[in-house]
N, C-alpha and C positions, 0 to 999 in steps of 0.2 A: 721767348721761342716761337717764331712764326710756324704757322702749319703749312699744308700745301695750299699751292694757290689755286682758287676756284679758275673754271673755263666759262667764257660765254659765247654765243653766237650772235651776230647783232645783223637785223636784215631790215635795210632801207633802201628805197630807189632813189633817194636824194642824197647825194654825195655828203653835203653839208652835215645834214642830220646823222649820218652815219658816223661820219668823222667824229663830231661833237660826242656822242655817245660812246665811241670807241675810248676816246682821250681820257673821258671822266672814269670809264670803267678800269683803263689801264692805272690810273692815279689812285684808284681804290684796290690795286694790287691782284687785278683780274687779268688774266690772259683771255685775250681777245681775237675772234675771228670774224671777219665782215663778210656779209652777202647781199649783192644787190636786187635780188627777186626772189620771189617764193620758189622757183625752180631750183635755184641755186641753193636755196636754204635746203629743201629737200635732199638735193644730191649730197651736201656736206654731211647731213644727219643720218643718212643711210650707212657711210662708212665712220663716223666719227661720234663722240660722247661728249656733251656739255654738260656743265652744272645748271645751267639756265639759257633760256632762248627770248631774245627781246626783237619782236615780231612789230614791223609797222602794219598798220591797219590798211591804209588807201595806197594799194599799190596797182599799176597796171599788170595785166595780165592775172595771174592768182592774186586775189586779196590777201589780206592777214586772215580773215576768217577761212577762206579755203586752204590755205597754208597750213595753218594751226590743225585742222580737221584732217588733212593728210599727214601731218607729223605726228598725231595721236595715233594714228595706224601704224606707223613706224616705231614708235616707241611701245606701244603694246605689244606688237609682233618681237620685241627684243626684251620685254619684261621690265621696261623702265618706265618712270614717271617724272620725265624732265619738266619744271616749270615754265610754261608758255608766255611771258609778259607781255602785253600788247602796248605798244607806244603809240600814243594817238593824239591826233589835234581836235578830237570829239570830246569835249571836256564838260558836257552837260552831266547831272546826274542819271539822267535817263539813258544817255548813250553808254555812260559805265555799267549801269544795270543790265543793259543789253549784252554787252562784250563779256561778262562774267557769266551771263545766262547762255551764250553761245558756245562757252567753254574754255574760255581764257582762265588762266590759275591768277592773274592780276592785271594791273593797268598802271601805266607810267605816262603822264599828260607831257605834250610838248608845250612851249620849249621845257627840256627836262630839267628839274631842280636836283642839285647834286644831294642835298639831305634827304629829299625823297626818295633819290636812286638809293643812297646808302640804307636806307629802311628796307628798300626791297631786298637789297642783297642780304641783308642781315636776318632778314625772315626767311629766305630760301637757301643760304649757302649751306652746304652739307657738313656735318659735324666732321670734325677733323682737318678742315679748311679754313682759311681765314681771308679777311679782307683789312684794308687799312683805312681808319676812320678818317674823314675829312674835317677840315677846322673852316671857320668863317673869317679868316685874316682878311683884313681889308688891303687890298693890292693896287689900289688907284696910284699911289705914289711909284708904282714899278712900270707906269705907262709913259708914252712920251708925251711931251707937251701938248702936241697938235690935238690929241684927243680931245684936250678940253674944248676946242672951239669946234669939235663936230657935235653940233647941237642936236642933229638926227638921231642920236644913238645915245643912249644910257648905258655907258659904260660899267657902271656898276651893276645894274641888271645883267650885262653881258658876261661879265666875270663869273656872276653868280651861275649862269647857265652853261658857260664853256669850260669852268672849271678852274682857271687862273687867268691871270695877266695876260701871259705868253701865249696860253691858247687862245685867249679871246683875239689877240692881235692875228695870229695865224687864220683863225676862222675868218675874221673879218677882211683878210687879204683874200682868202678864197671866194668869199663872198663878192667882194668889189670886183675880180676877175670873171665872175659870172654875169655880171650884170649886162653888158652889151648883147651877149647872147640870147640871154633869157627873156631880156626886155623886147627883142626882136621876135621871139617865139610869141609873146603874149599878143604884141602888135599885129602877127599874122593871124592868130587865132581868133582874135576880135574881129578883122575885117573880114574874116571867113565866117563869122557867126557859129564856129564852133563851140557853143557853150560847154561840153561834157569834156573836151580836152583843156580847156581855157580854166573850168572849175578845177581839175586834177594840179594844173600849174600852178594857180594862186592858192591853192589849198599848201602844196609843197613851199611856196615862198613865204606864206603865212608863218609858218615854223622856225624856218631858217632867220627871218627877219626878226622875229621874237626873241631866237637865240641870241642874236647879237646886240639886242636892246634896240633895234630900229622899230618902236613901237607903233609910230602912227602907220608906217606901211603895213606891217602885221595886221592893224586892225582893218583898214582898207581891203587888205586881200580877203579876209574873214569875211566882210561884208559882201565882197564880189563872188566870193566862194558860195553863198547863199542865193545870189543874184543869178548864177549860173544853172544852180539846181532848178530854181523857179521859173528860169526863164524869162527874168524881169528886165525887158529890151530898155526901158527907159533909164534904168537905175544903171545897167551896164554901161550903155551909152554915156552917161554923166560921170561914171567912176572910174572907168577902165582909162580914159586919158590923164586923169588926175593920179591914178597910180604910176602910169609911165612917167609922167612928168618928176614925179618925187622920188621914184625908184632912180632914173637916170641922173637926175641932178644929185643925189647921196653918192653915186659913184664918181661924179666928178667933183665933188668936194673932197671925198676920201683922198682921190689921186692929187688934187691940188695941196691939201695938208701934209701928206705923207711925204711929198717930194719924191715919188717912185723914180722920177726922171734923174737918176745919179749919174753925176757926171763920170764918165768912163775912165778919166784921168786917176780917179780914186781907186778904182777898181784893181784887183791883184790879179797876175798872169795865173795861168792853169795849166799843167803840161798835158800831153796826151794821155800818159799813164793815169793821171788823177781822173781825166773825165772818163776813160776806159773803167776804172773802178768805181765811178760813180754809177756808172752805166750797169754795170754787171750786180751792184747792189740792189739797184731799182728793180731788175729782172729776178732776182732771188725774192725780193719782198712782194712781186706781183703774185707769185706762187701762193702766198698765205694771206694776199688782199689785204695787206698792212697799209692801210691808207697814210696812217699818221707818220710812220717811218720814212716814207716815200717823199711826203710832205716836208719832212725835216731836210732831206737830201735836196730837193729842188730849192728849199729856201737857202741853203748853205751855199748853192751853185750862184745865187744873186750877188755873191760878194765877188765873183771872179769876172774878168774880160774874157768871154768865150768866144771862140771862134764863130763866123756866122753860120755856116753849116750846122753845127752842133746846137746852137741858140735856136735856129729854126727846128730842129730835131726835138729838143727839150720843150719847146712851146707846143709841138705837134703832141707831144707824149700828155702834157698838161691838158690839152683838149680833151683827149679821150678820157684821162682820169675824172675830169670835171665832169663827163657824160657817164663816168663808171662803165666804160666801154672798154674792157679789158682785152677783148681780142681784138679791137682796132688798135690798142696800145702795142699788143704781142706783134701784130703785123707789121707796124711801122717800125718796131725796134728790130725785127728780122731783116725788113728792107733796107733799113740804115745799115745793119751790119755787113749786109752782102756787098751795097755799093760804096760803102766807106771804110769800116773797120780794116778789112784787109790791105787797104792801100798803106796803113799806117804801121803795119807790122813789120 
Protein backbone atom coordinates (compact mmCIF):
# COMPACT_ATOMS: atom_id res chain seq x y z
CA UNK A 1 0.00 0.00 0.00
CA UNK A 2 1.45 3.33 -1.07
CA UNK A 3 1.19 6.32 1.21
CA UNK A 4 0.44 9.89 0.21
CA UNK A 5 2.41 11.43 -2.63
CA UNK A 6 5.00 14.01 -1.58
CA UNK A 7 5.09 17.42 -3.27
CA UNK A 8 8.00 19.44 -4.63
CA UNK A 9 8.57 22.94 -5.98
CA UNK A 10 11.32 23.05 -8.64
CA UNK A 11 12.85 26.43 -9.48
CA UNK A 12 15.14 27.00 -12.48
CA UNK A 13 15.33 29.75 -15.12
CA UNK A 14 16.54 27.24 -17.75
CA UNK A 15 13.58 25.37 -19.21
CA UNK A 16 15.45 22.16 -20.10
CA UNK A 17 16.89 21.81 -16.59
CA UNK A 18 13.46 22.46 -15.09
CA UNK A 19 11.81 19.91 -17.37
CA UNK A 20 14.41 17.22 -16.63
CA UNK A 21 14.06 17.52 -12.86
CA UNK A 22 10.26 17.66 -13.11
CA UNK A 23 10.18 14.45 -15.17
CA UNK A 24 12.59 12.65 -12.83
CA UNK A 25 10.55 13.62 -9.78
CA UNK A 26 7.22 12.64 -11.34
CA UNK A 27 8.76 9.28 -12.24
CA UNK A 28 9.45 8.82 -8.53
CA UNK A 29 5.83 9.54 -7.58
CA UNK A 30 6.23 13.18 -6.59
CA UNK A 31 3.67 15.90 -7.35
CA UNK A 32 5.65 18.73 -8.95
CA UNK A 33 5.14 22.45 -9.44
CA UNK A 34 7.62 24.42 -11.54
CA UNK A 35 8.80 28.02 -11.23
CA UNK A 36 11.17 29.94 -13.49
CA UNK A 37 12.47 32.59 -11.07
CA UNK A 38 13.13 33.33 -7.44
CA UNK A 39 10.25 35.81 -7.34
CA UNK A 40 7.82 33.23 -8.67
CA UNK A 41 9.11 30.73 -6.12
CA UNK A 42 8.46 33.13 -3.23
CA UNK A 43 4.95 33.90 -4.48
CA UNK A 44 4.09 30.21 -4.70
CA UNK A 45 5.48 29.46 -1.24
CA UNK A 46 3.45 32.23 0.35
CA UNK A 47 0.22 30.41 -0.52
CA UNK A 48 1.24 26.75 -0.93
CA UNK A 49 3.05 24.08 1.09
CA UNK A 50 5.64 21.71 -0.37
CA UNK A 51 7.59 18.83 1.13
CA UNK A 52 10.81 20.07 -0.47
CA UNK A 53 12.03 22.94 -2.66
CA UNK A 54 14.67 22.30 -5.35
CA UNK A 55 16.30 25.65 -6.04
CA UNK A 56 18.73 26.54 -8.83
CA UNK A 57 21.63 28.58 -7.51
CA UNK A 58 22.67 30.68 -10.52
CA UNK A 59 19.61 32.63 -11.69
CA UNK A 60 19.20 36.21 -12.96
CA UNK A 61 17.49 38.59 -10.56
CA UNK A 62 17.18 36.80 -7.23
CA UNK A 63 19.92 34.18 -6.99
CA UNK A 64 19.32 30.83 -5.33
CA UNK A 65 20.94 32.10 -2.13
CA UNK A 66 18.80 35.26 -2.12
CA UNK A 67 15.67 33.20 -2.70
CA UNK A 68 16.61 30.69 -0.01
CA UNK A 69 17.10 33.48 2.54
CA UNK A 70 13.65 34.89 1.79
CA UNK A 71 12.09 31.42 1.81
CA UNK A 72 13.40 30.75 5.29
CA UNK A 73 11.66 33.89 6.53
CA UNK A 74 8.40 32.73 4.95
CA UNK A 75 8.74 29.25 6.43
CA UNK A 76 9.66 30.61 9.85
CA UNK A 77 6.59 32.85 9.91
CA UNK A 78 4.44 29.81 9.07
CA UNK A 79 6.16 27.58 11.65
CA UNK A 80 7.48 25.08 9.07
CA UNK A 81 10.97 23.94 8.08
CA UNK A 82 10.77 22.78 4.46
CA UNK A 83 14.06 21.37 3.14
CA UNK A 84 15.65 23.64 0.51
CA UNK A 85 17.91 21.67 -1.82
CA UNK A 86 20.31 23.69 -3.95
CA UNK A 87 20.59 22.39 -7.53
CA UNK A 88 23.96 23.57 -8.77
CA UNK A 89 26.55 23.23 -11.48
CA UNK A 90 29.20 24.29 -8.94
CA UNK A 91 30.55 20.90 -8.04
CA UNK A 92 33.79 21.44 -6.11
CA UNK A 93 34.01 20.43 -2.46
CA UNK A 94 34.57 24.08 -1.50
CA UNK A 95 31.43 25.16 -3.37
CA UNK A 96 29.33 22.53 -1.63
CA UNK A 97 30.63 23.49 1.82
CA UNK A 98 29.85 27.13 1.06
CA UNK A 99 26.27 26.33 -0.02
CA UNK A 100 25.59 24.40 3.18
CA UNK A 101 27.16 27.20 5.24
CA UNK A 102 24.86 29.72 3.53
CA UNK A 103 21.87 27.77 4.81
CA UNK A 104 20.80 25.29 2.14
CA UNK A 105 19.57 22.00 3.57
CA UNK A 106 21.39 19.93 0.97
CA UNK A 107 22.65 20.10 -2.62
CA UNK A 108 22.13 18.26 -5.88
CA UNK A 109 24.74 18.49 -8.64
CA UNK A 110 23.95 19.15 -12.31
CA UNK A 111 23.43 17.21 -14.46
CA UNK A 112 21.13 15.50 -12.00
CA UNK A 113 21.78 11.80 -11.36
CA UNK A 114 18.53 9.96 -10.63
CA UNK A 115 20.10 7.70 -8.00
CA UNK A 116 21.42 10.72 -6.10
CA UNK A 117 17.98 12.34 -6.44
CA UNK A 118 16.36 9.23 -4.98
CA UNK A 119 18.75 9.42 -2.02
CA UNK A 120 17.78 13.06 -1.43
CA UNK A 121 14.07 12.20 -1.52
CA UNK A 122 14.51 9.25 0.81
CA UNK A 123 16.33 11.50 3.25
CA UNK A 124 13.74 14.30 3.38
CA UNK A 125 10.37 12.75 2.50
CA UNK A 126 7.99 13.17 5.47
CA UNK A 127 6.70 10.16 7.39
CA UNK A 128 3.50 8.84 5.83
CA UNK A 129 4.48 9.77 2.29
CA UNK A 130 6.28 7.49 -0.16
CA UNK A 131 8.40 7.69 -3.28
CA UNK A 132 8.86 5.16 -6.09
CA UNK A 133 12.30 3.59 -6.30
CA UNK A 134 14.11 3.88 -9.63
CA UNK A 135 16.02 1.12 -11.41
CA UNK A 136 19.05 0.99 -13.69
CA UNK A 137 17.42 -0.90 -16.54
CA UNK A 138 19.38 -0.43 -19.77
CA UNK A 139 17.02 1.31 -22.17
CA UNK A 140 19.36 1.75 -25.13
CA UNK A 141 17.36 -0.82 -27.09
CA UNK A 142 14.33 1.49 -26.82
CA UNK A 143 16.06 4.27 -28.76
CA UNK A 144 15.71 4.73 -32.55
CA UNK A 145 18.61 3.43 -34.63
CA UNK A 146 19.79 6.88 -35.68
CA UNK A 147 20.87 7.68 -32.11
CA UNK A 148 23.74 5.24 -32.59
CA UNK A 149 25.13 7.51 -35.33
CA UNK A 150 24.94 10.61 -33.16
CA UNK A 151 28.53 10.36 -31.97
CA UNK A 152 28.50 13.79 -30.28
CA UNK A 153 26.06 12.48 -27.65
CA UNK A 154 26.54 9.75 -25.04
CA UNK A 155 23.04 8.27 -25.00
CA UNK A 156 23.70 6.06 -21.96
CA UNK A 157 24.73 9.12 -19.98
CA UNK A 158 21.71 11.03 -21.27
CA UNK A 159 19.25 8.30 -20.27
CA UNK A 160 20.72 8.17 -16.78
CA UNK A 161 20.25 11.90 -16.28
CA UNK A 162 16.94 12.33 -18.11
CA UNK A 163 15.28 9.33 -16.47
CA UNK A 164 14.37 7.06 -19.39
CA UNK A 165 14.89 6.56 -23.11
CA UNK A 166 11.62 8.34 -23.87
CA UNK A 167 12.45 11.32 -21.67
CA UNK A 168 15.94 11.48 -23.18
CA UNK A 169 14.47 11.74 -26.69
CA UNK A 170 12.03 14.44 -25.53
CA UNK A 171 14.77 16.52 -23.92
CA UNK A 172 17.05 16.00 -26.93
CA UNK A 173 14.32 17.41 -29.17
CA UNK A 174 13.84 20.45 -26.93
CA UNK A 175 17.61 20.96 -26.83
CA UNK A 176 17.80 20.83 -30.63
CA UNK A 177 14.94 23.30 -31.07
CA UNK A 178 16.70 25.89 -28.90
CA UNK A 179 20.09 25.76 -30.69
CA UNK A 180 19.43 28.39 -33.37
CA UNK A 181 18.21 31.02 -30.92
CA UNK A 182 20.69 30.16 -28.17
CA UNK A 183 23.70 30.16 -30.50
CA UNK A 184 22.65 33.56 -31.89
CA UNK A 185 22.51 34.90 -28.31
CA UNK A 186 25.99 33.55 -27.56
CA UNK A 187 27.37 35.09 -30.74
CA UNK A 188 25.82 38.48 -30.00
CA UNK A 189 27.07 38.60 -26.40
CA UNK A 190 30.54 37.57 -27.58
CA UNK A 191 30.63 40.38 -30.15
CA UNK A 192 29.47 42.88 -27.52
CA UNK A 193 32.09 41.69 -25.03
CA UNK A 194 29.34 41.17 -22.46
CA UNK A 195 31.21 38.58 -20.42
CA UNK A 196 28.83 38.61 -17.45
CA UNK A 197 25.76 37.62 -19.46
CA UNK A 198 27.78 35.30 -21.67
CA UNK A 199 29.01 33.55 -18.53
CA UNK A 200 25.41 33.06 -17.37
CA UNK A 201 24.42 31.67 -20.76
CA UNK A 202 27.27 29.16 -21.06
CA UNK A 203 26.71 28.14 -17.43
CA UNK A 204 23.16 27.18 -18.37
CA UNK A 205 24.26 25.48 -21.59
CA UNK A 206 26.89 23.54 -19.63
CA UNK A 207 24.28 21.77 -17.53
CA UNK A 208 21.73 21.16 -20.30
CA UNK A 209 24.42 19.78 -22.61
CA UNK A 210 25.67 17.54 -19.83
CA UNK A 211 22.16 16.28 -19.18
CA UNK A 212 21.72 14.96 -22.74
CA UNK A 213 25.25 13.55 -22.87
CA UNK A 214 26.78 16.23 -25.14
CA UNK A 215 29.84 16.11 -22.91
CA UNK A 216 32.38 17.86 -25.15
CA UNK A 217 30.11 20.89 -25.49
CA UNK A 218 29.49 20.83 -21.74
CA UNK A 219 33.25 20.78 -21.06
CA UNK A 220 33.87 23.72 -23.43
CA UNK A 221 31.13 25.68 -21.66
CA UNK A 222 32.74 25.00 -18.29
CA UNK A 223 36.06 26.45 -19.51
CA UNK A 224 34.30 29.43 -21.09
CA UNK A 225 32.37 30.12 -17.90
CA UNK A 226 35.63 30.43 -15.98
CA UNK A 227 37.12 32.57 -18.76
CA UNK A 228 34.13 34.93 -18.53
CA UNK A 229 34.56 35.25 -14.76
CA UNK A 230 38.29 35.95 -15.12
CA UNK A 231 37.97 38.17 -18.20
CA UNK A 232 40.41 35.93 -20.08
CA UNK A 233 40.00 37.55 -23.51
CA UNK A 234 42.48 35.37 -25.46
CA UNK A 235 40.75 32.20 -24.24
CA UNK A 236 37.31 33.64 -24.99
CA UNK A 237 38.41 34.65 -28.49
CA UNK A 238 39.80 31.21 -29.18
CA UNK A 239 37.13 29.03 -27.61
CA UNK A 240 33.81 30.81 -28.27
CA UNK A 241 33.92 30.24 -32.07
CA UNK A 242 34.76 26.58 -31.40
CA UNK A 243 31.75 26.24 -29.10
CA UNK A 244 29.44 27.85 -31.67
CA UNK A 245 30.69 25.58 -34.44
CA UNK A 246 30.27 22.39 -32.43
CA UNK A 247 26.90 23.49 -31.00
CA UNK A 248 25.45 24.33 -34.41
CA UNK A 249 26.93 21.22 -36.02
CA UNK A 250 25.25 19.08 -33.36
CA UNK A 251 21.91 20.71 -34.16
CA UNK A 252 22.33 20.01 -37.87
CA UNK A 253 23.37 16.41 -37.19
CA UNK A 254 20.34 15.74 -34.97
CA UNK A 255 18.12 17.30 -37.63
CA UNK A 256 19.59 15.17 -40.41
CA UNK A 257 19.56 11.89 -38.50
CA UNK A 258 16.15 12.20 -36.92
CA UNK A 259 14.49 13.02 -40.23
CA UNK A 260 12.26 15.70 -38.73
CA UNK A 261 11.22 16.86 -42.21
CA UNK A 262 8.40 14.33 -42.28
CA UNK A 263 6.47 13.71 -45.51
CA UNK A 264 3.16 15.51 -44.94
CA UNK A 265 1.33 12.79 -46.86
CA UNK A 266 2.05 10.51 -43.90
CA UNK A 267 0.44 12.86 -41.40
CA UNK A 268 -3.09 12.39 -40.06
CA UNK A 269 -5.84 14.96 -40.49
CA UNK A 270 -7.10 16.82 -37.44
CA UNK A 271 -10.46 18.48 -36.75
CA UNK A 272 -11.08 21.95 -35.33
CA UNK A 273 -12.63 20.33 -32.26
CA UNK A 274 -9.40 18.36 -31.64
CA UNK A 275 -7.27 21.47 -32.12
CA UNK A 276 -9.46 23.44 -29.74
CA UNK A 277 -9.34 20.63 -27.17
CA UNK A 278 -5.52 20.55 -27.34
CA UNK A 279 -5.40 24.32 -26.97
CA UNK A 280 -7.73 24.30 -23.94
CA UNK A 281 -5.65 21.55 -22.31
CA UNK A 282 -2.49 23.63 -22.77
CA UNK A 283 -4.25 26.64 -21.25
CA UNK A 284 -5.21 24.65 -18.15
CA UNK A 285 -1.73 23.17 -17.77
CA UNK A 286 -0.16 26.63 -17.97
CA UNK A 287 -1.90 27.54 -14.71
CA UNK A 288 0.13 24.85 -12.92
CA UNK A 289 3.31 25.42 -14.99
CA UNK A 290 3.20 21.76 -16.03
CA UNK A 291 5.94 21.74 -18.68
CA UNK A 292 6.00 17.97 -18.99
CA UNK A 293 2.33 17.56 -19.90
CA UNK A 294 2.41 20.54 -22.27
CA UNK A 295 5.37 18.98 -24.03
CA UNK A 296 3.46 15.71 -24.47
CA UNK A 297 0.58 17.58 -26.15
CA UNK A 298 2.96 19.51 -28.40
CA UNK A 299 4.68 16.27 -29.42
CA UNK A 300 1.36 14.58 -30.20
CA UNK A 301 0.44 17.45 -32.54
CA UNK A 302 3.49 16.64 -34.68
CA UNK A 303 1.62 13.55 -35.92
CA UNK A 304 -1.08 15.68 -37.59
CA UNK A 305 -1.36 17.81 -40.70
CA UNK A 306 -2.21 21.09 -38.97
CA UNK A 307 -3.56 24.18 -40.81
CA UNK A 308 -0.94 26.86 -41.41
CA UNK A 309 -2.40 29.46 -39.02
CA UNK A 310 -2.59 26.91 -36.19
CA UNK A 311 0.94 25.69 -36.91
CA UNK A 312 2.28 29.26 -36.71
CA UNK A 313 0.35 29.70 -33.47
CA UNK A 314 1.67 26.52 -31.84
CA UNK A 315 5.21 27.34 -32.97
CA UNK A 316 4.81 30.74 -31.32
CA UNK A 317 3.65 29.13 -28.08
CA UNK A 318 6.65 26.82 -28.19
CA UNK A 319 9.03 29.76 -28.54
CA UNK A 320 7.52 31.35 -25.43
CA UNK A 321 7.72 28.04 -23.54
CA UNK A 322 11.40 27.66 -24.55
CA UNK A 323 12.05 30.99 -22.81
CA UNK A 324 9.62 30.13 -19.97
CA UNK A 325 7.76 33.30 -20.91
CA UNK A 326 4.37 32.36 -19.50
CA UNK A 327 2.90 35.85 -19.85
CA UNK A 328 3.94 35.97 -23.50
CA UNK A 329 2.31 32.58 -24.08
CA UNK A 330 -0.92 33.69 -22.39
CA UNK A 331 -0.96 36.92 -24.40
CA UNK A 332 -0.49 35.01 -27.67
CA UNK A 333 -3.20 32.54 -26.66
CA UNK A 334 -5.68 35.32 -25.90
CA UNK A 335 -4.83 37.17 -29.10
CA UNK A 336 -5.20 34.04 -31.22
CA UNK A 337 -8.53 33.26 -29.58
CA UNK A 338 -9.91 36.72 -30.28
CA UNK A 339 -8.81 36.70 -33.92
CA UNK A 340 -9.45 33.11 -34.88
CA UNK A 341 -11.34 30.82 -32.55
CA UNK A 342 -14.62 32.75 -32.66
CA UNK A 343 -14.74 32.37 -36.46
CA UNK A 344 -14.90 28.61 -36.10
CA UNK A 345 -17.65 28.41 -33.52
